[in-house]
VMD Tcl script that builds the backbone (N, CA, C; Angstrom):
set m [mol new atoms 471]
animate dup $m
set s [atomselect $m all]
$s set {name element resname resid chain x y z} {
  {N N MET 1 A 21.469 -9.115 -9.529}
  {CA C MET 1 A 22.148 -8.101 -10.287}
  {C C MET 1 A 21.161 -7.020 -10.733}
  {N N TYR 2 A 20.005 -7.435 -11.286}
  {CA C TYR 2 A 19.010 -6.457 -11.737}
  {C C TYR 2 A 18.429 -5.688 -10.564}
  {N N ALA 3 A 18.216 -6.383 -9.455}
  {CA C ALA 3 A 17.671 -5.718 -8.272}
  {C C ALA 3 A 18.652 -4.666 -7.755}
  {N N HIS 4 A 19.935 -4.990 -7.800}
  {CA C HIS 4 A 20.950 -4.034 -7.357}
  {C C HIS 4 A 20.937 -2.796 -8.247}
  {N N ARG 5 A 20.848 -3.013 -9.548}
  {CA C ARG 5 A 20.799 -1.895 -10.493}
  {C C ARG 5 A 19.542 -1.050 -10.287}
  {N N ALA 6 A 18.424 -1.728 -10.075}
  {CA C ALA 6 A 17.164 -1.011 -9.844}
  {C C ALA 6 A 17.239 -0.200 -8.559}
  {N N ALA 7 A 17.816 -0.785 -7.501}
  {CA C ALA 7 A 17.950 -0.070 -6.234}
  {C C ALA 7 A 18.849 1.156 -6.405}
  {N N GLN 8 A 19.895 1.000 -7.196}
  {CA C GLN 8 A 20.800 2.122 -7.456}
  {C C GLN 8 A 20.070 3.248 -8.179}
  {N N ARG 9 A 19.288 2.900 -9.203}
  {CA C ARG 9 A 18.545 3.913 -9.961}
  {C C ARG 9 A 17.491 4.592 -9.100}
  {N N LEU 10 A 16.804 3.817 -8.290}
  {CA C LEU 10 A 15.798 4.403 -7.398}
  {C C LEU 10 A 16.462 5.299 -6.346}
  {N N GLY 11 A 17.620 4.882 -5.882}
  {CA C GLY 11 A 18.368 5.724 -4.946}
  {C C GLY 11 A 18.736 7.060 -5.573}
  {N N GLU 12 A 19.128 7.028 -6.852}
  {CA C GLU 12 A 19.448 8.264 -7.571}
  {C C GLU 12 A 18.200 9.136 -7.726}
  {N N ALA 13 A 17.087 8.509 -8.049}
  {CA C ALA 13 A 15.827 9.254 -8.192}
  {C C ALA 13 A 15.407 9.864 -6.860}
  {N N LEU 14 A 15.623 9.132 -5.793}
  {CA C LEU 14 A 15.294 9.624 -4.454}
  {C C LEU 14 A 16.162 10.844 -4.114}
  {N N TRP 15 A 17.441 10.742 -4.406}
  {CA C TRP 15 A 18.351 11.858 -4.160}
  {C C TRP 15 A 17.926 13.080 -4.974}
  {N N LEU 16 A 17.621 12.869 -6.251}
  {CA C LEU 16 A 17.240 13.970 -7.131}
  {C C LEU 16 A 15.944 14.636 -6.646}
  {N N ALA 17 A 14.968 13.831 -6.255}
  {CA C ALA 17 A 13.715 14.392 -5.734}
  {C C ALA 17 A 13.986 15.251 -4.505}
  {N N GLY 18 A 14.894 14.797 -3.641}
  {CA C GLY 18 A 15.263 15.574 -2.469}
  {C C GLY 18 A 15.956 16.878 -2.845}
  {N N GLU 19 A 16.856 16.796 -3.809}
  {CA C GLU 19 A 17.570 17.990 -4.277}
  {C C GLU 19 A 16.612 19.022 -4.875}
  {N N LEU 20 A 15.595 18.528 -5.557}
  {CA C LEU 20 A 14.621 19.415 -6.196}
  {C C LEU 20 A 13.553 19.911 -5.220}
  {N N GLY 21 A 13.544 19.338 -4.032}
  {CA C GLY 21 A 12.528 19.720 -3.057}
  {C C GLY 21 A 11.151 19.160 -3.396}
  {N N ASP 22 A 11.121 18.092 -4.160}
  {CA C ASP 22 A 9.863 17.471 -4.579}
  {C C ASP 22 A 9.518 16.343 -3.607}
  {N N ALA 23 A 8.925 16.714 -2.488}
  {CA C ALA 23 A 8.623 15.743 -1.435}
  {C C ALA 23 A 7.643 14.666 -1.901}
  {N N HIS 24 A 6.684 15.043 -2.725}
  {CA C HIS 24 A 5.713 14.047 -3.185}
  {C C HIS 24 A 6.403 12.961 -4.009}
  {N N ARG 25 A 7.272 13.382 -4.913}
  {CA C ARG 25 A 8.011 12.394 -5.717}
  {C C ARG 25 A 8.926 11.562 -4.820}
  {N N GLU 26 A 9.486 12.194 -3.804}
  {CA C GLU 26 A 10.338 11.477 -2.861}
  {C C GLU 26 A 9.535 10.364 -2.165}
  {N N GLY 27 A 8.305 10.680 -1.797}
  {CA C GLY 27 A 7.443 9.668 -1.190}
  {C C GLY 27 A 7.123 8.537 -2.155}
  {N N GLY 28 A 6.817 8.902 -3.415}
  {CA C GLY 28 A 6.508 7.883 -4.421}
  {C C GLY 28 A 7.690 6.981 -4.718}
  {N N VAL 29 A 8.868 7.560 -4.842}
  {CA C VAL 29 A 10.074 6.759 -5.100}
  {C C VAL 29 A 10.382 5.885 -3.888}
  {N N SER 30 A 10.166 6.403 -2.684}
  {CA C SER 30 A 10.378 5.596 -1.477}
  {C C SER 30 A 9.468 4.371 -1.492}
  {N N MET 31 A 8.231 4.550 -1.949}
  {CA C MET 31 A 7.318 3.398 -2.031}
  {C C MET 31 A 7.838 2.365 -3.032}
  {N N GLN 32 A 8.335 2.839 -4.182}
  {CA C GLN 32 A 8.882 1.924 -5.187}
  {C C GLN 32 A 10.087 1.163 -4.620}
  {N N LEU 33 A 10.941 1.888 -3.924}
  {CA C LEU 33 A 12.120 1.280 -3.323}
  {C C LEU 33 A 11.710 0.258 -2.261}
  {N N GLY 34 A 10.686 0.572 -1.497}
  {CA C GLY 34 A 10.177 -0.371 -0.503}
  {C C GLY 34 A 9.680 -1.655 -1.141}
  {N N ARG 35 A 8.991 -1.520 -2.271}
  {CA C ARG 35 A 8.518 -2.720 -2.983}
  {C C ARG 35 A 9.692 -3.567 -3.461}
  {N N LEU 36 A 10.714 -2.892 -3.967}
  {CA C LEU 36 A 11.891 -3.609 -4.437}
  {C C LEU 36 A 12.559 -4.349 -3.283}
  {N N TYR 37 A 12.762 -3.672 -2.159}
  {CA C TYR 37 A 13.375 -4.328 -1.005}
  {C C TYR 37 A 12.532 -5.509 -0.525}
  {N N ASP 38 A 11.229 -5.380 -0.591}
  {CA C ASP 38 A 10.357 -6.485 -0.212}
  {C C ASP 38 A 10.557 -7.672 -1.162}
  {N N LEU 39 A 10.654 -7.390 -2.448}
  {CA C LEU 39 A 10.842 -8.466 -3.434}
  {C C LEU 39 A 12.149 -9.223 -3.248}
  {N N VAL 40 A 13.173 -8.537 -2.768}
  {CA C VAL 40 A 14.468 -9.198 -2.569}
  {C C VAL 40 A 14.684 -9.591 -1.106}
  {N N ALA 41 A 13.590 -9.663 -0.361}
  {CA C ALA 41 A 13.572 -10.157 1.017}
  {C C ALA 41 A 14.441 -9.339 1.975}
  {N N GLN 42 A 14.452 -8.037 1.799}
  {CA C GLN 42 A 15.106 -7.140 2.754}
  {C C GLN 42 A 14.010 -6.393 3.506}
  {N N SER 43 A 13.315 -7.143 4.365}
  {CA C SER 43 A 12.106 -6.616 4.989}
  {C C SER 43 A 12.349 -5.417 5.903}
  {N N ASP 44 A 13.455 -5.392 6.627}
  {CA C ASP 44 A 13.714 -4.248 7.500}
  {C C ASP 44 A 13.885 -2.971 6.685}
  {N N GLU 45 A 14.632 -3.075 5.599}
  {CA C GLU 45 A 14.840 -1.909 4.742}
  {C C GLU 45 A 13.533 -1.517 4.048}
  {N N ALA 46 A 12.759 -2.508 3.639}
  {CA C ALA 46 A 11.460 -2.230 3.010}
  {C C ALA 46 A 10.554 -1.466 3.974}
  {N N MET 47 A 10.511 -1.907 5.224}
  {CA C MET 47 A 9.665 -1.230 6.209}
  {C C MET 47 A 10.183 0.178 6.494}
  {N N ARG 48 A 11.488 0.355 6.508}
  {CA C ARG 48 A 12.059 1.675 6.773}
  {C C ARG 48 A 11.654 2.668 5.685}
  {N N VAL 49 A 11.799 2.285 4.414}
  {CA C VAL 49 A 11.483 3.242 3.350}
  {C C VAL 49 A 9.976 3.412 3.156}
  {N N GLN 50 A 9.195 2.376 3.411}
  {CA C GLN 50 A 7.740 2.527 3.347}
  {C C GLN 50 A 7.263 3.448 4.468}
  {N N GLY 51 A 7.882 3.320 5.642}
  {CA C GLY 51 A 7.558 4.219 6.754}
  {C C GLY 51 A 7.924 5.655 6.421}
  {N N ARG 52 A 9.042 5.810 5.733}
  {CA C ARG 52 A 9.456 7.154 5.297}
  {C C ARG 52 A 8.438 7.731 4.319}
  {N N ALA 53 A 7.976 6.907 3.383}
  {CA C ALA 53 A 6.964 7.368 2.426}
  {C C ALA 53 A 5.698 7.810 3.156}
  {N N LEU 54 A 5.258 7.011 4.115}
  {CA C LEU 54 A 4.063 7.358 4.879}
  {C C LEU 54 A 4.256 8.686 5.611}
  {N N ASP 55 A 5.408 8.853 6.242}
  {CA C ASP 55 A 5.697 10.115 6.938}
  {C C ASP 55 A 5.635 11.303 5.984}
  {N N ILE 56 A 6.203 11.144 4.807}
  {CA C ILE 56 A 6.211 12.227 3.814}
  {C C ILE 56 A 4.788 12.589 3.414}
  {N N PHE 57 A 3.982 11.576 3.069}
  {CA C PHE 57 A 2.621 11.863 2.612}
  {C C PHE 57 A 1.766 12.455 3.729}
  {N N GLU 58 A 1.977 11.989 4.956}
  {CA C GLU 58 A 1.230 12.566 6.073}
  {C C GLU 58 A 1.640 14.024 6.306}
  {N N THR 59 A 2.929 14.321 6.184}
  {CA C THR 59 A 3.413 15.696 6.331}
  {C C THR 59 A 2.814 16.593 5.256}
  {N N LEU 60 A 2.689 16.053 4.036}
  {CA C LEU 60 A 2.114 16.819 2.936}
  {C C LEU 60 A 0.590 16.928 3.027}
  {N N GLY 61 A -0.017 16.120 3.893}
  {CA C GLY 61 A -1.475 16.116 4.001}
  {C C GLY 61 A -2.144 15.352 2.875}
  {N N ASP 62 A -1.390 14.476 2.211}
  {CA C ASP 62 A -1.917 13.684 1.095}
  {C C ASP 62 A -2.447 12.356 1.643}
  {N N ARG 63 A -3.726 12.350 1.973}
  {CA C ARG 63 A -4.335 11.159 2.570}
  {C C ARG 63 A -4.378 9.985 1.600}
  {N N HIS 64 A -4.563 10.279 0.319}
  {CA C HIS 64 A -4.692 9.212 -0.660}
  {C C HIS 64 A -3.380 8.439 -0.823}
  {N N CYS 65 A -2.312 9.157 -1.119}
  {CA C CYS 65 A -1.019 8.482 -1.249}
  {C C CYS 65 A -0.597 7.896 0.095}
  {N N GLY 66 A -0.944 8.580 1.172}
  {CA C GLY 66 A -0.660 8.054 2.496}
  {C C GLY 66 A -1.345 6.716 2.735}
  {N N ALA 67 A -2.561 6.570 2.229}
  {CA C ALA 67 A -3.283 5.302 2.396}
  {C C ALA 67 A -2.583 4.169 1.646}
  {N N TYR 68 A -2.039 4.467 0.472}
  {CA C TYR 68 A -1.286 3.444 -0.264}
  {C C TYR 68 A -0.028 3.052 0.504}
  {N N ALA 69 A 0.673 4.043 1.047}
  {CA C ALA 69 A 1.877 3.758 1.825}
  {C C ALA 69 A 1.516 2.971 3.093}
  {N N MET 70 A 0.406 3.352 3.714}
  {CA C MET 70 A -0.061 2.689 4.929}
  {C C MET 70 A -0.407 1.227 4.647}
  {N N ARG 71 A -1.095 0.988 3.524}
  {CA C ARG 71 A -1.444 -0.382 3.153}
  {C C ARG 71 A -0.193 -1.213 2.914}
  {N N SER 72 A 0.789 -0.631 2.216}
  {CA C SER 72 A 2.037 -1.359 1.964}
  {C C SER 72 A 2.775 -1.656 3.261}
  {N N LEU 73 A 2.862 -0.650 4.124}
  {CA C LEU 73 A 3.546 -0.834 5.399}
  {C C LEU 73 A 2.824 -1.878 6.249}
  {N N GLY 74 A 1.501 -1.836 6.259}
  {CA C GLY 74 A 0.730 -2.838 7.004}
  {C C GLY 74 A 0.993 -4.251 6.504}
  {N N GLY 75 A 1.038 -4.412 5.192}
  {CA C GLY 75 A 1.335 -5.727 4.619}
  {C C GLY 75 A 2.716 -6.216 5.016}
  {N N LEU 76 A 3.691 -5.306 5.030}
  {CA C LEU 76 A 5.052 -5.671 5.442}
  {C C LEU 76 A 5.090 -6.058 6.914}
  {N N GLN 77 A 4.359 -5.329 7.757}
  {CA C GLN 77 A 4.328 -5.648 9.183}
  {C C GLN 77 A 3.721 -7.028 9.409}
  {N N VAL 78 A 2.671 -7.340 8.651}
  {CA C VAL 78 A 2.047 -8.660 8.772}
  {C C VAL 78 A 3.043 -9.749 8.355}
  {N N LYS 79 A 3.723 -9.542 7.229}
  {CA C LYS 79 A 4.723 -10.514 6.770}
  {C C LYS 79 A 5.801 -10.748 7.815}
  {N N LYS 80 A 6.149 -9.703 8.525}
  {CA C LYS 80 A 7.218 -9.773 9.533}
  {C C LYS 80 A 6.717 -10.385 10.840}
  {N N GLY 81 A 5.402 -10.634 10.945}
  {CA C GLY 81 A 4.849 -11.275 12.132}
  {C C GLY 81 A 4.163 -10.339 13.100}
  {N N ASP 82 A 4.133 -9.056 12.791}
  {CA C ASP 82 A 3.470 -8.087 13.669}
  {C C ASP 82 A 2.044 -7.874 13.160}
  {N N ARG 83 A 1.199 -8.877 13.388}
  {CA C ARG 83 A -0.169 -8.846 12.853}
  {C C ARG 83 A -1.002 -7.709 13.430}
  {N N SER 84 A -0.792 -7.390 14.682}
  {CA C SER 84 A -1.593 -6.357 15.320}
  {C C SER 84 A -1.345 -4.991 14.679}
  {N N ARG 85 A -0.090 -4.591 14.597}
  {CA C ARG 85 A 0.221 -3.298 13.971}
  {C C ARG 85 A -0.132 -3.308 12.490}
  {N N GLY 86 A 0.148 -4.416 11.834}
  {CA C GLY 86 A -0.187 -4.520 10.415}
  {C C GLY 86 A -1.682 -4.397 10.183}
  {N N SER 87 A -2.464 -5.063 11.007}
  {CA C SER 87 A -3.918 -4.998 10.884}
  {C C SER 87 A -4.419 -3.576 11.113}
  {N N ASP 88 A -3.845 -2.897 12.100}
  {CA C ASP 88 A -4.241 -1.506 12.359}
  {C C ASP 88 A -3.979 -0.628 11.134}
  {N N GLN 89 A -2.796 -0.767 10.540}
  {CA C GLN 89 A -2.455 0.028 9.351}
  {C C GLN 89 A -3.409 -0.297 8.195}
  {N N LEU 90 A -3.694 -1.579 8.029}
  {CA C LEU 90 A -4.583 -1.991 6.940}
  {C C LEU 90 A -5.999 -1.462 7.150}
  {N N GLN 91 A -6.482 -1.509 8.378}
  {CA C GLN 91 A -7.821 -0.995 8.675}
  {C C GLN 91 A -7.885 0.512 8.428}
  {N N ARG 92 A -6.848 1.227 8.840}
  {CA C ARG 92 A -6.808 2.679 8.615}
  {C C ARG 92 A -6.794 2.990 7.117}
  {N N SER 93 A -5.984 2.258 6.361}
  {CA C SER 93 A -5.931 2.510 4.917}
  {C C SER 93 A -7.279 2.194 4.271}
  {N N LEU 94 A -7.921 1.122 4.706}
  {CA C LEU 94 A -9.230 0.752 4.177}
  {C C LEU 94 A -10.236 1.887 4.406}
  {N N ALA 95 A -10.252 2.430 5.604}
  {CA C ALA 95 A -11.190 3.513 5.912}
  {C C ALA 95 A -10.950 4.730 5.012}
  {N N ILE 96 A -9.687 5.047 4.766}
  {CA C ILE 96 A -9.375 6.195 3.901}
  {C C ILE 96 A -9.789 5.913 2.466}
  {N N PHE 97 A -9.486 4.726 1.964}
  {CA C PHE 97 A -9.896 4.379 0.599}
  {C C PHE 97 A -11.418 4.488 0.461}
  {N N GLN 98 A -12.142 4.034 1.469}
  {CA C GLN 98 A -13.596 4.114 1.425}
  {C C GLN 98 A -14.064 5.565 1.443}
  {N N GLN 99 A -13.463 6.389 2.268}
  {CA C GLN 99 A -13.833 7.808 2.339}
  {C C GLN 99 A -13.576 8.519 1.016}
  {N N LEU 100 A -12.484 8.136 0.365}
  {CA C LEU 100 A -12.098 8.800 -0.883}
  {C C LEU 100 A -12.757 8.186 -2.123}
  {N N GLY 101 A -13.428 7.064 -1.949}
  {CA C GLY 101 A -14.077 6.409 -3.081}
  {C C GLY 101 A -13.123 5.656 -3.984}
  {N N ASP 102 A -11.955 5.287 -3.473}
  {CA C ASP 102 A -10.978 4.520 -4.258}
  {C C ASP 102 A -11.306 3.032 -4.103}
  {N N ARG 103 A -12.119 2.542 -5.007}
  {CA C ARG 103 A -12.604 1.160 -4.917}
  {C C ARG 103 A -11.485 0.140 -5.130}
  {N N SER 104 A -10.532 0.474 -5.977}
  {CA C SER 104 A -9.412 -0.423 -6.225}
  {C C SER 104 A -8.532 -0.544 -4.978}
  {N N GLY 105 A -8.230 0.572 -4.340}
  {CA C GLY 105 A -7.463 0.549 -3.099}
  {C C GLY 105 A -8.212 -0.187 -2.002}
  {N N GLU 106 A -9.518 0.021 -1.970}
  {CA C GLU 106 A -10.369 -0.651 -0.995}
  {C C GLU 106 A -10.306 -2.171 -1.194}
  {N N ALA 107 A -10.407 -2.606 -2.440}
  {CA C ALA 107 A -10.347 -4.044 -2.742}
  {C C ALA 107 A -9.006 -4.631 -2.320}
  {N N ALA 108 A -7.929 -3.916 -2.593}
  {CA C ALA 108 A -6.599 -4.412 -2.221}
  {C C ALA 108 A -6.457 -4.508 -0.702}
  {N N ALA 109 A -6.991 -3.532 0.018}
  {CA C ALA 109 A -6.929 -3.572 1.485}
  {C C ALA 109 A -7.765 -4.735 2.022}
  {N N PHE 110 A -8.955 -4.937 1.471}
  {CA C PHE 110 A -9.776 -6.086 1.879}
  {C C PHE 110 A -9.031 -7.397 1.625}
  {N N GLN 111 A -8.383 -7.501 0.476}
  {CA C GLN 111 A -7.636 -8.719 0.117}
  {C C GLN 111 A -6.537 -8.999 1.144}
  {N N THR 112 A -5.758 -7.982 1.465}
  {CA C THR 112 A -4.653 -8.163 2.405}
  {C C THR 112 A -5.172 -8.504 3.799}
  {N N LEU 113 A -6.266 -7.869 4.203}
  {CA C LEU 113 A -6.871 -8.207 5.500}
  {C C LEU 113 A -7.377 -9.648 5.501}
  {N N GLY 114 A -7.954 -10.091 4.393}
  {CA C GLY 114 A -8.411 -11.471 4.303}
  {C C GLY 114 A -7.261 -12.453 4.427}
  {N N GLU 115 A -6.159 -12.163 3.756}
  {CA C GLU 115 A -4.985 -13.030 3.826}
  {C C GLU 115 A -4.417 -13.057 5.245}
  {N N LEU 116 A -4.414 -11.897 5.901}
  {CA C LEU 116 A -3.935 -11.814 7.280}
  {C C LEU 116 A -4.767 -12.722 8.183}
  {N N HIS 117 A -6.091 -12.621 8.091}
  {CA C HIS 117 A -6.954 -13.419 8.968}
  {C C HIS 117 A -6.907 -14.907 8.620}
  {N N ARG 118 A -6.710 -15.222 7.352}
  {CA C ARG 118 A -6.568 -16.635 6.979}
  {C C ARG 118 A -5.306 -17.205 7.625}
  {N N SER 119 A -4.191 -16.454 7.538}
  {CA C SER 119 A -2.935 -16.943 8.115}
  {C C SER 119 A -2.983 -16.985 9.644}
  {N N ALA 120 A -3.869 -16.188 10.240}
  {CA C ALA 120 A -4.010 -16.169 11.704}
  {C C ALA 120 A -5.003 -17.220 12.195}
  {N N GLY 121 A -5.557 -18.024 11.274}
  {CA C GLY 121 A -6.486 -19.080 11.676}
  {C C GLY 121 A -7.888 -18.598 11.976}
  {N N ARG 122 A -8.299 -17.510 11.331}
  {CA C ARG 122 A -9.653 -16.981 11.514}
  {C C ARG 122 A -10.386 -17.067 10.170}
  {N N PRO 123 A -10.811 -18.275 9.791}
  {CA C PRO 123 A -11.366 -18.477 8.452}
  {C C PRO 123 A -12.660 -17.708 8.172}
  {N N THR 124 A -13.506 -17.524 9.160}
  {CA C THR 124 A -14.761 -16.810 8.920}
  {C C THR 124 A -14.496 -15.350 8.590}
  {N N LEU 125 A -13.642 -14.723 9.377}
  {CA C LEU 125 A -13.286 -13.330 9.135}
  {C C LEU 125 A -12.524 -13.202 7.808}
  {N N ALA 126 A -11.638 -14.146 7.552}
  {CA C ALA 126 A -10.891 -14.142 6.288}
  {C C ALA 126 A -11.852 -14.212 5.108}
  {N N GLN 127 A -12.814 -15.103 5.194}
  {CA C GLN 127 A -13.780 -15.254 4.107}
  {C C GLN 127 A -14.569 -13.964 3.887}
  {N N HIS 128 A -14.932 -13.292 4.967}
  {CA C HIS 128 A -15.656 -12.023 4.859}
  {C C HIS 128 A -14.834 -11.011 4.057}
  {N N TYR 129 A -13.585 -10.791 4.456}
  {CA C TYR 129 A -12.741 -9.805 3.777}
  {C C TYR 129 A -12.452 -10.213 2.335}
  {N N LEU 130 A -12.165 -11.473 2.115}
  {CA C LEU 130 A -11.857 -11.934 0.759}
  {C C LEU 130 A -13.077 -11.821 -0.147}
  {N N HIS 131 A -14.249 -12.063 0.410}
  {CA C HIS 131 A -15.479 -11.906 -0.360}
  {C C HIS 131 A -15.683 -10.437 -0.743}
  {N N GLN 132 A -15.442 -9.540 0.201}
  {CA C GLN 132 A -15.560 -8.111 -0.097}
  {C C GLN 132 A -14.609 -7.708 -1.221}
  {N N ALA 133 A -13.365 -8.199 -1.154}
  {CA C ALA 133 A -12.378 -7.891 -2.197}
  {C C ALA 133 A -12.848 -8.418 -3.546}
  {N N HIS 134 A -13.351 -9.637 -3.540}
  {CA C HIS 134 A -13.831 -10.261 -4.786}
  {C C HIS 134 A -14.986 -9.452 -5.381}
  {N N MET 135 A -15.940 -9.074 -4.552}
  {CA C MET 135 A -17.102 -8.340 -5.045}
  {C C MET 135 A -16.709 -6.971 -5.603}
  {N N LEU 136 A -15.797 -6.298 -4.933}
  {CA C LEU 136 A -15.347 -4.990 -5.426}
  {C C LEU 136 A -14.613 -5.131 -6.759}
  {N N ARG 137 A -13.761 -6.131 -6.861}
  {CA C ARG 137 A -13.029 -6.330 -8.121}
  {C C ARG 137 A -13.993 -6.672 -9.252}
  {N N ARG 138 A -14.976 -7.444 -8.936}
  {CA C ARG 138 A -15.994 -7.795 -9.931}
  {C C ARG 138 A -16.742 -6.541 -10.400}
  {N N GLU 139 A -17.094 -5.695 -9.440}
  {CA C GLU 139 A -17.769 -4.432 -9.742}
  {C C GLU 139 A -16.884 -3.557 -10.626}
  {N N LEU 140 A -15.601 -3.491 -10.301}
  {CA C LEU 140 A -14.671 -2.685 -11.090}
  {C C LEU 140 A -14.519 -3.228 -12.514}
  {N N GLN 141 A -14.491 -4.542 -12.646}
  {CA C GLN 141 A -14.371 -5.151 -13.970}
  {C C GLN 141 A -15.586 -4.859 -14.833}
  {N N ARG 142 A -16.746 -4.788 -14.202}
  {CA C ARG 142 A -17.970 -4.481 -14.951}
  {C C ARG 142 A -18.100 -2.996 -15.218}
  {N N GLY 143 A -17.227 -2.198 -14.593}
  {CA C GLY 143 A -17.294 -0.757 -14.784}
  {C C GLY 143 A -18.418 -0.119 -14.008}
  {N N ALA 144 A -18.845 -0.781 -12.941}
  {CA C ALA 144 A -19.980 -0.282 -12.169}
  {C C ALA 144 A -19.516 0.486 -10.948}
  {N N GLY 145 A -18.672 1.480 -11.128}
  {CA C GLY 145 A -18.255 2.271 -9.984}
  {C C GLY 145 A -19.123 3.497 -9.824}
  {N N GLY 146 A -20.157 3.605 -10.643}
  {CA C GLY 146 A -20.999 4.776 -10.777}
  {C C GLY 146 A -21.134 5.687 -9.578}
  {N N GLY 147 A -20.856 6.948 -9.796}
  {CA C GLY 147 A -21.066 7.960 -8.777}
  {C C GLY 147 A -20.009 8.002 -7.697}
  {N N GLN 148 A -19.044 7.112 -7.745}
  {CA C GLN 148 A -18.058 7.053 -6.680}
  {C C GLN 148 A -16.771 7.762 -7.062}
  {N N GLY 149 A -16.778 8.470 -8.152}
  {CA C GLY 149 A -15.555 9.136 -8.576}
  {C C GLY 149 A -14.745 8.242 -9.474}
  {N N PRO 150 A -13.595 8.699 -9.896}
  {CA C PRO 150 A -12.794 7.920 -10.822}
  {C C PRO 150 A -12.199 6.688 -10.146}
  {N N VAL 151 A -12.061 5.633 -10.909}
  {CA C VAL 151 A -11.401 4.433 -10.422}
  {C C VAL 151 A -9.923 4.689 -10.564}
  {N N LEU 152 A -9.190 4.567 -9.467}
  {CA C LEU 152 A -7.768 4.857 -9.474}
  {C C LEU 152 A -6.979 3.576 -9.643}
  {N N MET 153 A -5.849 3.678 -10.267}
  {CA C MET 153 A -5.034 2.512 -10.557}
  {C C MET 153 A -4.342 2.010 -9.292}
  {N N ALA 154 A -4.266 0.682 -9.166}
  {CA C ALA 154 A -3.634 0.074 -7.995}
  {C C ALA 154 A -2.138 0.357 -7.950}
  {N N SER 155 A -1.556 0.764 -9.048}
  {CA C SER 155 A -0.122 1.024 -9.055}
  {C C SER 155 A 0.189 2.443 -8.594}
  {N N HIS 156 A -0.825 3.163 -8.130}
  {CA C HIS 156 A -0.650 4.530 -7.642}
  {C C HIS 156 A 0.564 4.572 -6.733}
  {N N PRO 157 A 1.313 5.613 -6.776}
  {CA C PRO 157 A 2.735 5.725 -6.503}
  {C C PRO 157 A 3.413 4.462 -6.150}
}
mol reanalyze $m
mol bondsrecalc $m
mol representation Tube
mol addrep $m
């Protein structure tokens, strides 16, 4: 019941963003809607709206928000069993997070890649990625991001 209400409200927000011509907000709301669909096990719909968010951010030239959408879409593809495409999306998002200095996004991408390789039976590679995620999170907790720009919140759009 709550998920239905939330989907309805997000749908209204998506419509309003479109009416206002606010493509960036439309992309952000699409990401929120994708997360909701993922939580209620509607993976096809989740992938559709996450893909839409990625398309919007790429059209706008927003690499940062695009990397978040890419990471989410990659995680959904992995969950659905398409490890190859999911891994590609995750690797691309990781590279962008690293280029932009988003250590939190980088840690999340490393974490998801580690989980992917663990589930694929590649424990050494999984351990490498999970260790990287752990070390970055530890660095962020200590506030040692020095010189890398602002630490961005993982809840970004």
